[in-house]
C-alpha positions as CSV (number, residue, x, y, z in Angstrom):
1,X,-59.2,-110.0,-85.8
2,X,-56.3,-111.3,-87.8
3,X,-56.3,-111.1,-91.5
4,X,-56.5,-114.2,-93.6
5,X,-53.3,-115.3,-95.3
6,X,-53.1,-114.1,-98.9
7,X,-51.4,-116.4,-101.4
8,X,-48.7,-115.0,-103.7
9,X,-50.7,-115.7,-106.8
10,X,-53.7,-113.9,-105.4
11,X,-51.5,-110.9,-104.5
12,X,-50.0,-110.8,-108.1
13,X,-53.6,-110.9,-109.6
14,X,-54.7,-108.0,-107.3
15,X,-51.6,-106.0,-108.1
16,X,-52.0,-106.4,-111.9
17,X,-55.7,-105.5,-111.7
18,X,-54.8,-102.4,-109.7
19,X,-52.1,-101.4,-112.1
20,X,-54.3,-101.8,-115.1
21,X,-57.1,-99.8,-113.5
22,X,-54.8,-97.0,-112.5
23,X,-53.3,-96.9,-116.0
24,X,-56.8,-96.8,-117.6
25,X,-57.8,-94.0,-115.2
26,X,-55.6,-91.4,-116.9
27,X,-56.9,-91.5,-120.5
28,X,-60.5,-92.1,-119.3
29,X,-60.2,-89.0,-117.0
30,X,-58.9,-87.0,-119.9
31,X,-61.8,-88.2,-122.1
32,X,-64.3,-87.3,-119.4
33,X,-62.8,-83.8,-118.9
34,X,-62.8,-83.2,-122.7
35,X,-66.3,-84.4,-123.1
36,X,-67.5,-82.2,-120.2
37,X,-65.8,-79.2,-121.8
38,X,-67.4,-79.9,-125.2
39,X,-70.8,-80.4,-123.6
40,X,-70.5,-77.1,-121.8
41,X,-69.5,-75.3,-125.0
42,X,-72.1,-76.8,-127.4
43,X,-75.1,-78.7,-126.1
44,X,-75.8,-81.0,-129.0
45,X,-76.9,-84.6,-129.0
46,X,-73.5,-86.0,-130.0
47,X,-71.8,-84.2,-127.1
48,X,-74.4,-85.6,-124.6
49,X,-73.8,-89.1,-125.9
50,X,-70.1,-88.7,-125.7
51,X,-70.4,-87.5,-122.2
52,X,-72.6,-90.4,-121.2
53,X,-70.1,-92.8,-122.7
54,X,-67.2,-91.3,-120.8
55,X,-69.2,-91.5,-117.6
56,X,-69.9,-95.1,-118.3
57,X,-66.2,-95.8,-118.8
58,X,-65.3,-94.0,-115.5
59,X,-67.8,-96.3,-113.7
60,X,-66.2,-99.4,-115.2
61,X,-62.7,-98.2,-114.2
62,X,-64.0,-97.4,-110.7
63,X,-65.5,-100.9,-110.5
64,X,-62.0,-102.4,-111.4
65,X,-60.4,-100.2,-108.7
66,X,-62.9,-101.5,-106.1
67,X,-62.2,-105.0,-107.2
68,X,-58.4,-104.6,-106.9
69,X,-58.6,-102.9,-103.5
70,X,-61.4,-105.2,-102.2
71,X,-63.5,-102.3,-101.2
72,X,-66.8,-104.1,-101.6
73,X,-66.0,-107.6,-100.4
74,X,-69.7,-108.6,-100.2
75,X,-69.9,-108.5,-104.0
76,X,-67.1,-111.2,-104.2
77,X,-65.3,-109.5,-107.1
78,X,-62.2,-111.3,-108.1
79,X,-63.0,-114.5,-106.2
80,X,-62.7,-117.9,-107.8
81,X,-66.4,-119.0,-107.3
82,X,-68.3,-115.9,-108.3
83,X,-70.9,-115.4,-111.0
84,X,-69.3,-114.4,-114.3
85,X,-70.5,-111.6,-116.5
86,X,-72.0,-112.4,-119.8
87,X,-69.1,-110.9,-121.8
């Protein structure tokens, strides 16, 4: 089954999304690791909240990676006629 042709503009958009997601992955990964270490050392409410926030940010970065790599095409991420988020 041949692949559909991809326009140059679409390829640039995918590449920029991928680059941004990969750049964001490094500091978010460091934040997640530091939050996990702090939670392991002292189990206080603020460390739990920080860990949950870091996990949420990792989920957001992974969603952008899936969008850029078109891993979940049935969700129609990155397509022109898709439902927009509220933000």
